C-alpha positions as a Markdown table, in Angstrom:
| # | Residue | x | y | z |
|---|---|---|---|---|
| 1 | Unk | 101.5 | -82.2 | 74.4 |
| 2 | Unk | 104.0 | -84.4 | 75.5 |
| 3 | Unk | 104.1 | -87.9 | 77.8 |
| 4 | Unk | 107.2 | -88.5 | 79.5 |
| 5 | Unk | 108.0 | -91.5 | 81.8 |
| 6 | Unk | 108.3 | -89.4 | 85.2 |
| 7 | Unk | 110.3 | -89.8 | 88.3 |
| 8 | Unk | 107.3 | -89.3 | 90.9 |
| 9 | Unk | 109.5 | -86.5 | 92.2 |
| 10 | Unk | 107.5 | -83.1 | 90.9 |
| 11 | Unk | 104.8 | -81.5 | 93.2 |
| 12 | Unk | 102.1 | -81.7 | 90.2 |
| 13 | Unk | 102.3 | -85.1 | 90.3 |
| 14 | Unk | 102.1 | -85.6 | 94.4 |
| 15 | Unk | 99.0 | -83.6 | 94.2 |
| 16 | Unk | 97.5 | -84.9 | 91.4 |
| 17 | Unk | 97.7 | -88.6 | 92.9 |
| 18 | Unk | 96.4 | -87.0 | 96.4 |
| 19 | Unk | 93.7 | -85.6 | 94.7 |
| 20 | Unk | 93.0 | -88.9 | 92.9 |
| 21 | Unk | 93.6 | -91.1 | 96.4 |
| 22 | Unk | 91.0 | -89.1 | 97.7 |
| 23 | Unk | 88.4 | -89.5 | 95.0 |
| 24 | Unk | 89.0 | -93.3 | 95.7 |
| 25 | Unk | 88.4 | -92.8 | 99.7 |
| 26 | Unk | 85.4 | -91.1 | 99.0 |
| 27 | Unk | 83.7 | -93.6 | 96.7 |
| 28 | Unk | 85.1 | -97.0 | 98.2 |
| 29 | Unk | 84.8 | -98.3 | 101.5 |
| 30 | Unk | 88.5 | -98.9 | 102.6 |
| 31 | Unk | 88.8 | -102.4 | 101.6 |
| 32 | Unk | 87.6 | -101.7 | 98.0 |
| 33 | Unk | 90.8 | -98.8 | 97.4 |
| 34 | Unk | 93.3 | -100.1 | 95.2 |
| 35 | Unk | 95.0 | -96.8 | 94.3 |
| 36 | Unk | 98.4 | -96.2 | 94.9 |
| 37 | Unk | 100.4 | -93.7 | 96.8 |
| 38 | Unk | 103.8 | -92.4 | 95.4 |
| 39 | Unk | 105.8 | -94.6 | 97.3 |
| 40 | Unk | 103.3 | -97.5 | 96.1 |
| 41 | Unk | 103.9 | -96.4 | 92.9 |
| 42 | Unk | 108.1 | -96.2 | 93.3 |
| 43 | Unk | 108.6 | -99.9 | 92.9 |
| 44 | Unk | 110.8 | -101.5 | 90.0 |
| 45 | Unk | 108.0 | -103.4 | 88.3 |
| 46 | Unk | 106.1 | -100.2 | 87.9 |
| 47 | Unk | 106.8 | -97.1 | 84.8 |
| 48 | Unk | 104.7 | -94.6 | 85.5 |
| 49 | Unk | 104.0 | -91.7 | 82.5 |
| 50 | Unk | 102.6 | -88.6 | 82.8 |
| 51 | Unk | 101.2 | -86.1 | 80.4 |
| 52 | Unk | 102.1 | -82.5 | 80.1 |
| 53 | Unk | 100.4 | -79.7 | 78.5 |
| 54 | Unk | 103.3 | -77.4 | 78.3 |
| 55 | Unk | 104.3 | -77.0 | 82.0 |
| 56 | Unk | 100.8 | -78.0 | 83.4 |
| 57 | Unk | 100.0 | -81.9 | 84.4 |
| 58 | Unk | 97.0 | -83.2 | 82.0 |
| 59 | Unk | 97.0 | -86.7 | 83.4 |
| 60 | Unk | 98.7 | -89.9 | 84.1 |
| 61 | Unk | 99.0 | -93.8 | 84.3 |
| 62 | Unk | 101.0 | -96.1 | 85.1 |
| 63 | Unk | 102.1 | -100.0 | 84.4 |
| 64 | Unk | 102.8 | -102.4 | 87.3 |
| 65 | Unk | 104.5 | -106.1 | 85.5 |
| 66 | Unk | 102.4 | -108.7 | 87.3 |
| 67 | Unk | 104.9 | -111.2 | 85.2 |
| 68 | Unk | 106.8 | -110.8 | 82.1 |
| 69 | Unk | 103.5 | -111.1 | 79.6 |
| 70 | Unk | 100.7 | -109.2 | 81.9 |
| 71 | Unk | 100.7 | -105.9 | 83.1 |
| 72 | Unk | 97.9 | -104.2 | 84.9 |
| 73 | Unk | 97.0 | -100.4 | 84.9 |
| 74 | Unk | 97.2 | -98.4 | 87.7 |
| 75 | Unk | 96.9 | -94.5 | 88.9 |
| 76 | Unk | 95.3 | -93.7 | 85.2 |
| 77 | Unk | 93.9 | -89.8 | 86.4 |
| 78 | Unk | 93.1 | -87.1 | 84.1 |
| 79 | Unk | 93.7 | -83.7 | 86.1 |
| 80 | Unk | 90.3 | -81.5 | 86.6 |
| 81 | Unk | 91.3 | -78.6 | 83.8 |
| 82 | Unk | 91.5 | -81.2 | 81.3 |
| 83 | Unk | 88.6 | -83.7 | 81.9 |
| 84 | Unk | 86.7 | -84.3 | 78.6 |
| 85 | Unk | 90.1 | -83.1 | 76.4 |
| 86 | Unk | 91.2 | -86.6 | 75.3 |
| 87 | Unk | 93.9 | -86.6 | 77.9 |
| 88 | Unk | 92.5 | -90.5 | 79.3 |
| 89 | Unk | 92.7 | -91.8 | 75.9 |
| 90 | Unk | 96.3 | -90.4 | 75.1 |
| 91 | Unk | 97.5 | -91.9 | 78.1 |
| 92 | Unk | 95.8 | -95.0 | 78.0 |
| 93 | Unk | 97.0 | -95.4 | 74.0 |
| 94 | Unk | 100.4 | -95.0 | 75.2 |
| 95 | Unk | 100.2 | -97.5 | 78.1 |
| 96 | Unk | 98.7 | -100.0 | 75.5 |
| 97 | Unk | 101.5 | -99.2 | 73.1 |
| 98 | Unk | 104.2 | -99.4 | 76.2 |
| 99 | Unk | 103.0 | -102.5 | 77.2 |
| 100 | Unk | 103.1 | -104.0 | 73.6 |
| 101 | Unk | 106.8 | -103.1 | 73.1 |
| 102 | Unk | 107.9 | -104.6 | 76.3 |
| 103 | Unk | 106.4 | -107.7 | 75.2 |
| 104 | Unk | 103.2 | -107.6 | 76.9 |
| 105 | Unk | 100.6 | -110.3 | 76.0 |
| 106 | Unk | 97.7 | -109.4 | 78.8 |
| 107 | Unk | 96.5 | -106.0 | 80.0 |
| 108 | Unk | 94.5 | -105.9 | 83.2 |
| 109 | Unk | 92.8 | -103.2 | 85.3 |
| 110 | Unk | 90.5 | -103.0 | 88.2 |
| 111 | Unk | 88.2 | -100.2 | 88.7 |
| 112 | Unk | 85.1 | -99.4 | 90.7 |
| 113 | Unk | 81.7 | -101.0 | 90.2 |
| 114 | Unk | 80.0 | -97.2 | 91.2 |
| 115 | Unk | 78.2 | -94.8 | 88.9 |
| 116 | Unk | 81.4 | -92.3 | 89.7 |
| 117 | Unk | 83.7 | -94.9 | 87.9 |
| 118 | Unk | 81.3 | -95.0 | 85.0 |
| 119 | Unk | 83.5 | -92.7 | 82.3 |
| 120 | Unk | 86.4 | -95.0 | 83.4 |
| 121 | Unk | 84.5 | -98.3 | 82.3 |
| 122 | Unk | 83.5 | -96.3 | 79.0 |
| 123 | Unk | 86.9 | -95.8 | 78.1 |
| 124 | Unk | 88.5 | -99.3 | 79.0 |
| 125 | Unk | 85.2 | -100.9 | 76.5 |
| 126 | Unk | 86.3 | -98.4 | 73.8 |
| 127 | Unk | 89.9 | -99.5 | 74.1 |
| 128 | Unk | 89.0 | -103.3 | 74.0 |
| 129 | Unk | 88.9 | -103.9 | 77.5 |
| 130 | Unk | 86.7 | -106.9 | 78.4 |
| 131 | Unk | 85.3 | -107.8 | 82.0 |
| 132 | Unk | 87.0 | -110.3 | 83.9 |
| 133 | Unk | 87.4 | -112.4 | 86.9 |
| 134 | Unk | 89.9 | -111.4 | 89.9 |
| 135 | Unk | 93.4 | -111.1 | 89.0 |
| 136 | Unk | 97.0 | -111.2 | 90.7 |
| 137 | Unk | 96.2 | -110.6 | 94.3 |
| 138 | Unk | 92.4 | -109.3 | 93.7 |
| 139 | Unk | 89.3 | -110.9 | 95.3 |
| 140 | Unk | 85.9 | -110.7 | 94.2 |
| 141 | Unk | 84.5 | -107.9 | 95.6 |
| 142 | Unk | 81.5 | -105.9 | 94.5 |
| 143 | Unk | 82.8 | -102.6 | 94.5 |
| 144 | Unk | 84.9 | -103.8 | 92.2 |
| 145 | Unk | 85.2 | -104.6 | 88.3 |
| 146 | Unk | 88.2 | -105.9 | 86.8 |
| 147 | Unk | 88.8 | -106.0 | 82.9 |
| 148 | Unk | 91.5 | -106.8 | 80.7 |
| 149 | Unk | 92.6 | -106.6 | 76.8 |
| 150 | Unk | 95.1 | -109.4 | 74.9 |
| 151 | Unk | 97.7 | -107.2 | 73.2 |
């Protein structure tokens, strides 16, 4: 398996992100969906990574710089056929390492508060993320939880 900096042009990533957005729209009310589409991810302050198993896309994740020392994790997703195989852990560790190498001091994220998101919350807690208040442009929302980690 290998992790690459992705240009967001391949059909595989378009399909995985479409699936991600559909899940977010099914589980969260519209005002609480903070997932980015392809255009939203194609910004100069975002680095998007994909994990490949040969020619198969296994997962993805992104770092969005909020300022020079604070970044946000976005678009964490594991392909359905790769769930429960440690893919999310590999992507998350890569994002943490990339953020550290870039001088990020604090890494934050927003995730859902519903049961659907419990596995994600467990993963982030396992990596040392702790609950926090809203950051950047987020506001308090009963459907969102915010987590952060000092690097």
